[in-house]
C-alpha positions as CSV (number, residue, x, y, z in Angstrom):
1,M,120.4,179.5,95.5
2,K,117.0,178.3,95.0
3,P,117.3,178.0,90.7
4,R,120.9,175.9,91.6
5,Q,118.9,173.4,93.8
6,A,115.7,173.3,91.6
7,S,118.2,172.2,89.0
8,K,120.0,169.5,90.8
9,H,116.3,168.2,91.8
10,R,115.4,168.2,88.1
11,K,118.7,166.6,87.3
12,S,118.1,164.0,89.9
13,R,114.6,163.0,88.6
14,W,116.3,162.8,84.9
15,L,118.4,160.6,86.1
16,Y,116.6,158.5,87.8
17,G,113.9,158.6,85.5
18,G,116.8,157.5,82.9
19,A,117.9,154.6,85.3
20,V,114.6,153.0,85.0
21,L,113.8,153.4,81.7
22,I,117.1,151.8,80.7
23,S,116.4,148.8,83.5
24,C,112.9,148.3,81.3
25,L,114.7,147.8,78.2
26,I,117.2,145.6,79.5
27,L,114.7,143.8,81.2
28,G,112.5,143.5,77.9
29,L,115.7,142.5,76.0
30,I,116.3,140.0,78.5
31,G,112.6,138.6,78.1
32,L,112.8,138.4,73.9
33,R,116.0,136.2,75.0
34,H,113.8,134.1,77.2
35,L,111.6,133.6,73.6
36,G,114.8,132.7,71.9
37,V,115.1,136.2,69.9
38,G,118.8,136.0,70.2
39,R,119.2,132.4,68.5
40,S,115.6,133.0,66.1
41,K,116.0,131.7,62.7
42,T,114.1,133.0,59.6
43,G,113.0,131.7,56.4
44,Q,115.2,133.5,53.8
45,F,118.9,132.8,53.6
46,P,121.7,134.4,52.3
47,A,124.8,133.4,50.2
48,I,127.7,132.3,52.2
49,S,130.8,134.5,51.1
50,G,129.4,134.6,47.9
51,K,130.2,130.5,46.9
52,T,127.6,128.3,45.6
53,I,126.7,125.2,47.6
54,D,128.4,121.8,46.8
55,Q,126.3,119.8,44.5
56,G,126.5,116.8,46.7
57,T,124.8,118.9,49.9
58,S,121.1,119.0,50.1
59,R,119.2,122.1,50.2
60,E,118.4,121.5,53.6
61,E,121.6,120.5,54.7
62,A,122.7,123.6,53.1
63,H,120.1,125.8,54.7
64,R,120.9,124.8,58.2
65,L,125.0,125.7,57.8
66,I,123.4,129.4,57.3
67,E,121.3,129.5,59.9
68,V,124.1,128.4,62.0
69,Q,126.0,131.7,60.8
70,M,122.9,134.0,61.6
71,R,122.4,132.7,64.9
72,M,125.5,133.0,66.4
73,E,125.2,136.5,64.8
74,L,121.8,137.4,66.2
75,E,123.1,136.2,69.4
76,A,126.7,138.3,69.4
77,K,124.7,141.1,68.7
78,Y,121.7,140.9,71.5
79,L,124.4,140.2,74.1
80,A,126.0,143.4,72.9
81,E,122.8,145.4,73.2
82,I,122.4,144.5,76.5
83,A,125.9,145.0,78.0
84,D,125.6,148.7,76.3
85,L,122.6,149.0,78.5
86,K,124.0,147.7,81.4
87,R,126.9,150.4,81.2
88,S,124.6,153.4,80.3
89,L,122.9,152.0,83.7
90,D,126.1,152.0,85.8
91,E,127.1,155.6,84.2
92,A,124.0,157.5,85.1
93,E,124.2,155.7,88.7
94,R,127.4,157.5,89.0
95,Q,126.7,161.2,87.9
96,N,123.5,160.6,89.9
97,A,126.3,160.1,93.1
98,T,129.0,162.5,91.7
99,A,129.0,166.5,91.5
100,A,129.0,167.6,87.9
101,A,132.7,168.9,87.3
102,I,133.3,172.2,84.9
103,P,134.8,170.6,82.1
104,E,138.4,172.3,81.4
105,V,139.4,173.4,77.9
106,G,142.7,171.5,76.5
107,K,143.4,168.1,75.7
108,V,142.4,165.0,77.4
109,S,143.8,161.5,77.2
110,D,142.6,158.3,78.2
111,V,144.5,154.8,77.8
112,R,142.5,151.5,78.7
113,Q,142.3,148.2,77.0
114,L,139.1,146.8,75.5
115,R,136.6,144.1,76.7
116,S,137.6,142.6,73.4
117,G,141.4,142.6,74.0
118,I,142.6,145.7,72.0
119,P,144.7,148.2,73.7
120,F,142.7,151.7,72.9
121,T,143.8,155.0,73.5
122,S,141.2,157.9,73.3
123,E,141.8,162.1,72.9
124,I,139.4,164.4,73.1
125,N,140.3,168.2,72.3
126,I,138.2,170.5,74.2
127,N,138.5,174.1,72.8
128,K,136.3,177.5,73.6
129,G,133.4,178.1,70.7
130,S,130.4,180.4,70.3
131,I,127.1,179.8,72.1
132,A,125.2,176.5,71.7
133,S,122.9,177.5,69.1
134,V,125.5,178.5,66.8
135,E,127.8,175.4,67.6
136,R,124.6,173.1,66.7
137,R,125.0,174.3,63.0
138,D,128.4,174.2,62.8
139,E,129.3,170.5,61.1
140,Q,132.9,171.0,62.2
141,S,131.9,171.9,66.4
142,Y,131.7,168.4,67.3
143,T,133.5,165.6,65.5
144,A,135.1,162.2,65.8
145,A,138.1,160.6,63.7
146,F,138.8,156.5,64.8
147,Q,141.2,154.8,63.3
148,L,142.2,150.8,64.0
149,S,145.2,149.4,62.7
150,L,146.0,145.4,62.5
151,R,148.4,143.4,60.6
152,L,147.4,140.6,58.4
153,P,149.3,137.2,59.6
154,Q,151.0,135.4,57.0
155,P,150.7,131.5,56.8
156,V,153.0,129.0,58.5
157,K,154.2,127.1,55.3
158,T,157.3,124.8,56.6
159,L,157.6,121.4,58.3
160,A,160.1,123.4,60.8
161,E,157.2,126.4,61.6
162,L,154.8,123.8,62.1
163,E,156.9,121.5,64.4
164,R,157.1,124.9,66.7
165,A,153.4,124.8,67.2
166,S,153.4,120.9,67.0
167,P,156.5,119.4,68.2
168,G,157.2,116.0,66.6
169,L,154.8,116.5,63.9
170,S,157.1,114.5,61.9
171,K,157.8,111.6,64.8
172,I,153.9,111.4,64.8
173,L,153.2,111.4,61.2
174,P,156.2,110.5,59.1
175,G,154.9,110.9,55.8
176,I,153.8,114.7,56.1
177,A,157.6,115.6,55.7
178,N,157.8,115.2,51.8
179,L,153.6,115.9,51.4
180,I,154.0,119.4,52.8
181,G,157.3,120.1,50.6
182,K,154.3,119.9,47.8
183,S,151.6,121.3,49.8
184,E,150.1,124.8,49.0
185,V,148.1,127.3,51.1
186,S,144.5,126.9,50.9
187,G,142.5,129.9,49.4
188,W,140.5,129.4,52.7
189,F,143.2,130.9,54.3
190,S,143.0,134.3,52.8
191,Q,139.1,134.0,52.9
192,L,138.9,133.3,56.3
193,Y,141.0,136.5,57.1
194,Q,139.0,138.4,54.7
195,N,136.0,137.5,56.4
196,K,137.5,138.8,59.6
197,V,138.5,142.1,58.1
198,T,134.6,142.4,56.6
199,R,133.4,141.9,60.1
200,I,135.9,144.6,61.6
201,R,134.8,146.9,59.1
202,R,131.0,146.9,59.9
203,D,131.6,146.5,63.3
204,A,134.4,149.3,63.8
205,N,132.2,152.2,65.2
206,L,130.5,149.6,67.9
207,L,134.1,149.2,69.3
208,S,132.9,147.0,72.6
209,E,131.7,144.6,69.2
210,V,134.6,144.1,67.2
211,L,136.6,140.9,66.8
212,T,138.7,140.1,69.4
213,K,142.5,140.1,69.4
214,H,142.1,136.3,70.0
215,N,139.5,135.4,67.9
216,L,141.3,137.5,65.0
217,Y,144.5,135.4,65.3
218,D,143.0,132.1,65.6
219,C,144.4,130.2,63.0
220,E,148.1,129.3,62.2
221,T,148.2,128.5,58.5
222,M,145.6,126.4,56.2
223,L,147.2,123.7,54.0
224,Q,146.2,121.6,51.1
225,F,148.2,118.5,49.8
226,K,147.8,115.2,48.7
227,S,149.3,112.0,48.4
228,D,150.8,110.3,45.4
229,A,148.2,107.7,45.2
230,G,145.5,111.0,45.5
231,R,144.3,111.0,49.0
232,K,143.7,115.0,49.4
233,V,144.2,116.6,53.2
234,F,143.1,120.0,54.5
235,F,145.5,120.8,57.1
236,L,144.6,123.7,60.0
237,Q,146.7,124.7,62.5
238,A,144.6,126.3,64.8
239,D,143.6,127.0,68.4
240,M,140.9,125.2,70.0
241,D,137.3,126.9,71.6
242,V,134.2,124.8,72.7
243,V,131.0,123.2,71.4
244,S,127.8,122.2,73.1
245,D,125.3,121.2,71.1
246,G,123.5,118.6,69.9
247,S,120.6,115.8,71.3
248,D,119.6,112.4,70.5
249,G,116.7,110.7,72.0
250,D,118.2,107.4,71.2
251,R,121.4,107.7,73.1
252,L,120.0,110.2,75.5
253,P,116.8,110.1,76.5
254,I,117.2,112.5,79.5
255,M,118.8,115.8,79.6
256,P,119.1,118.1,82.4
257,D,116.2,120.5,83.2
258,D,118.7,123.5,82.8
259,I,119.4,122.3,79.1
260,V,115.9,121.5,78.4
261,N,114.4,125.0,79.6
262,S,117.5,127.1,77.8
263,T,117.0,129.1,75.0
264,N,120.8,129.3,74.1
265,Y,121.5,125.5,73.7
266,Q,121.1,124.2,70.2
267,P,119.6,120.5,69.6
268,F,120.9,120.2,66.2
269,T,124.2,119.4,64.7
270,S,124.7,119.5,61.0
271,Y,125.9,115.9,61.1
272,A,122.5,114.0,61.4
273,W,120.4,110.5,60.6
274,P,117.7,109.0,61.1
275,K,116.0,108.1,64.6
276,K,115.2,104.5,65.2
277,T,113.5,103.9,68.3
278,L,110.3,105.9,69.6
279,A,111.6,107.8,72.5
280,P,111.1,111.1,72.3
281,N,114.1,113.7,72.1
282,P,114.4,115.7,75.0
283,L,114.5,118.9,74.2
284,T,111.3,118.7,72.5
285,V,109.3,119.6,75.5
286,G,111.5,122.7,76.0
287,W,110.6,123.7,72.4
288,E,106.8,123.1,72.8
289,R,106.5,125.3,76.1
290,R,108.3,128.7,73.7
291,I,105.4,127.3,71.4
292,A,102.9,127.6,74.1
293,A,104.5,130.7,75.2
294,A,104.8,132.5,71.9
295,K,101.0,131.8,71.3
296,K,99.5,133.2,74.9
297,E,101.7,136.5,73.8
298,L,99.5,136.4,70.3
299,E,96.4,136.5,72.0
300,D,97.6,139.5,74.4
301,P,95.8,142.6,72.9
302,V,99.0,145.0,73.7
303,T,101.1,142.8,71.7
304,T,102.2,145.3,68.3
305,A,101.9,144.0,65.0
306,P,105.0,143.5,64.2
307,R,105.9,141.8,67.3
308,K,102.7,139.3,66.3
309,T,104.3,139.0,62.8
310,W,108.0,137.9,64.8
311,L,105.9,135.4,66.8
312,K,104.1,134.0,63.9
313,D,107.3,133.4,62.6
314,R,109.3,132.4,65.4
315,I,106.4,129.5,66.1
316,Q,106.7,128.5,62.7
317,Y,110.5,127.9,63.0
318,L,109.9,126.2,66.2
319,K,107.4,123.8,64.6
320,R,110.2,122.8,62.0
321,G,112.3,122.5,64.6
322,I,109.9,119.9,66.9
323,T,109.5,118.1,63.6
324,E,113.7,117.4,63.1
325,L,113.4,116.4,66.5
326,K,111.0,113.7,66.3
327,T,112.6,112.8,62.8
328,R,116.7,112.7,63.5
329,S,119.3,112.4,65.7
330,F,122.6,114.3,66.1
331,L,125.7,114.7,67.6
332,I,126.5,115.3,71.3
333,A,128.9,117.6,72.1
334,D,129.2,116.6,75.5
335,Y,129.6,112.6,74.9
336,D,130.6,112.5,71.0
337,P,134.4,113.7,69.6
338,F,134.0,115.8,66.6
339,I,135.2,118.9,65.2
340,V,133.7,122.5,63.5
341,L,134.3,124.1,60.8
342,P,133.4,127.4,59.2
343,V,129.9,127.1,57.1
344,N,131.1,128.7,53.9
345,I,133.9,126.1,53.6
346,L,131.7,123.1,54.3
347,A,128.6,124.5,51.4
348,S,132.0,124.6,49.1
349,K,132.6,123.0,45.5
350,D,136.4,123.3,46.1
351,D,138.0,120.2,45.4
352,F,139.6,120.1,49.0
353,A,136.9,121.7,50.9
354,P,135.8,119.3,53.4
355,H,132.3,118.6,53.6
356,V,129.7,117.5,57.2
357,G,130.8,113.7,58.4
358,D,134.0,113.7,56.3
359,F,136.9,112.1,59.1
360,A,139.6,114.2,60.6
361,V,142.4,113.6,63.6
362,V,143.5,115.5,66.0
363,I,146.9,115.9,67.0
364,Y,147.9,117.5,70.2
365,A,150.6,117.4,72.5
366,G,151.8,114.0,71.1
367,K,148.6,112.4,70.7
368,I,146.1,111.6,67.9
369,Y,142.4,111.8,68.2
370,P,139.9,110.4,65.7
371,T,137.0,112.9,64.8
372,I,134.5,113.8,62.1
373,V,133.6,117.4,60.8
374,G,130.7,117.4,62.9
375,D,129.0,120.8,62.6
376,G,129.4,124.2,61.1
377,G,130.7,127.4,62.6
378,P,130.9,131.3,61.8
379,A,132.7,132.2,58.5
380,F,135.0,134.1,60.9
381,K,136.5,131.4,62.3
382,V,138.0,128.4,63.0
383,G,139.3,125.9,65.4
384,E,136.4,124.5,67.6
385,G,136.1,121.2,68.8
386,S,133.0,119.2,71.1
387,L,132.9,119.3,74.7
388,R,134.1,115.8,74.7
389,L,137.1,116.0,72.3
390,A,138.3,119.0,74.3
391,K,138.2,117.9,77.8
392,E,140.6,114.9,76.3
393,L,142.9,117.8,75.3
394,N,142.3,119.5,79.1
395,S,140.5,117.9,81.6
396,K,139.8,121.8,83.0
397,A,137.8,122.6,79.4
398,S,134.7,123.5,79.9
399,S,131.7,125.1,77.9
400,Y,132.5,128.5,79.1
401,S,136.4,127.7,78.9
402,R,138.6,126.2,75.9
403,P,140.9,123.5,76.0
404,V,144.0,125.6,74.1
405,S,144.2,129.2,73.7
406,D,147.9,128.9,71.8
407,L,147.9,128.2,68.2
408,K,149.1,124.4,69.4
409,V,146.4,122.2,67.8
410,S,146.7,120.3,64.1
411,Y,143.9,119.3,62.5
412,L,144.2,117.1,59.6
413,I,140.9,116.4,57.9
414,F,139.7,114.2,54.8
415,P,138.1,115.5,52.2
416,G,135.7,113.5,50.4
417,S,136.0,110.5,53.2
418,R,132.6,110.4,54.5
419,S,130.3,107.4,54.6
420,E,127.3,107.5,52.3
421,V,125.3,106.5,54.9
422,R,125.2,108.2,58.0
423,D,124.5,106.8,61.6
424,A,124.8,106.9,65.1
425,P,128.5,107.2,66.3
426,N,130.4,104.1,66.0
427,Y,133.8,104.9,67.7
428,E,135.8,102.0,67.0
429,Q,135.0,102.3,63.4
430,W,135.8,106.1,63.2
431,R,139.0,104.9,64.8
432,Q,139.7,102.3,61.9
433,R,138.6,104.3,59.3
434,C,140.8,107.2,60.5
435,H,144.0,104.8,61.2
436,E,143.3,103.6,57.3
437,L,142.9,107.4,56.2
438,V,146.5,108.4,58.0
439,N,148.0,105.2,56.1
440,E,147.3,106.4,52.6
441,I,149.7,109.4,53.7
442,G,152.5,107.3,55.5
443,G,151.0,105.9,58.2
444,L,151.7,107.0,62.5
445,G,155.5,107.2,63.8
446,E,156.1,104.2,66.0
447,G,155.1,104.2,69.4
448,Y,152.2,106.2,68.6
449,E,148.6,105.0,67.8
450,M,145.0,106.5,67.3
451,Y,143.0,107.1,71.1
452,P,140.5,105.0,71.7
453,W,137.3,106.5,72.3
454,A,135.2,105.2,74.8
455,D,131.4,105.1,75.1
456,S,130.3,107.1,77.8
457,L,126.8,106.9,77.2
458,T,124.8,104.7,79.6
459,K,123.0,102.5,77.3
460,P,118.7,102.5,77.8
461,A,118.0,99.4,79.6
462,P,115.9,97.3,77.1
463,P,112.1,96.9,77.4
464,P,111.2,93.6,79.2
465,E,110.3,90.8,76.9
466,I,106.8,89.3,77.0
467,A,106.0,85.9,77.0
468,P,104.1,84.2,73.6
469,E,101.0,82.5,74.7
470,I,101.4,78.9,74.2
471,T,98.5,77.3,73.0
472,P,98.1,74.0,75.7
473,T,97.8,70.4,73.7
474,P,94.5,69.1,74.2
475,T,94.1,66.0,75.9
476,S,92.5,62.9,75.1
477,D,89.1,64.0,76.2
478,E,89.0,66.7,74.6
479,A,88.5,67.5,71.0
480,A,91.6,69.0,69.4
481,P,90.2,72.2,67.2
482,S,88.8,72.0,63.7
483,T,91.2,73.1,61.0
484,T,88.5,72.5,58.4
485,P,86.5,75.5,57.4
486,E,82.8,75.3,58.1
């Protein structure tokens, strides 16, 4: 009995030590994320899905679009690593509390649903083997095979199919029936699903990280057509997820502390314009704190060389960001209605590809919302809107709850419609411009109108006026000052 007890104690100590180690790793990763590792950007930018950058897109803007996708990839990676470590810790605790059972020879099956929403069936075949030293050298003693099955959807092409998701679409836009009849499926539809498959193939060995079923089937169709007068339309039917980014010191000089101090909140959007006031961007403070924390860690003698290299790159990135915050203003997702499209589309030279700043209308539940293309998102996902737009579609929407899960939102984007000069949002001008663009493809049906957005930002109080100094008029007893130089 003694040897068995000693073995149990060793196992308990091992499991306890493993649990402590995993806990330390979790805390370490969380610490890295507090320094912004999940949102890091480098100075090197890859090509976007093999597409060349649009000639009308500045290099600086193209870099920002690419960084959006890199940022989201890193965010997903580190969240998954933390989740895996937590699961390992839970499993270690369960093993420590439960007596080990002797495995039986035979077949064991398990059916469950992954966190990504994919039904998953696993089967383990347990057979008797030789001694461990022999089995270790045999490549066939411990093998695994994994097969993931998915079906690629076909795009919706007819008006009848479109109206299954958007009832009354032809009444809202009477001219669309003729246009849909002459439309063609956009090449971006197949590109979108190719991007999804590429991502799934890359992550297939990490079942908890593969694309969720919801995000695999997030697009019903992408069509492109143009009116008789030549007005191009990029038509998208999808769901709507929520974006909560952006900042503007001119219009919103104060933001909540949880946003200012957040390492996840992004102060930038692809749509931006020069600052017009001296009011500082409220998120500058948080970024300066991150620089200070990084410098302090650099001075710590225990910081490793690779970590120091990363910190130096991180500081340079934060400094570039602060320069942006001091010189430019951005859309604010909580207050401004805008949509988000994949960055590879926004950076494309395709004639029908929308770009940042192009006007768009969103149709849902019989209402028409004027917006612009305000930001870029991942190349494997479509159907995103700002929190302001999302709440108008569904009052229960939040940063953590999408407004529409079904593929019932229609997006009409007008490529080439962006203004030459970018400026702070003027919702009434957006509304009028979207109305003009819709008129070019047949106009709105009787009884329908563009939604009038109200400016929900509190206008900052103007600075007090300073009364000009008045020179008193000299009396008859006083000599007027001489205007002739001596």
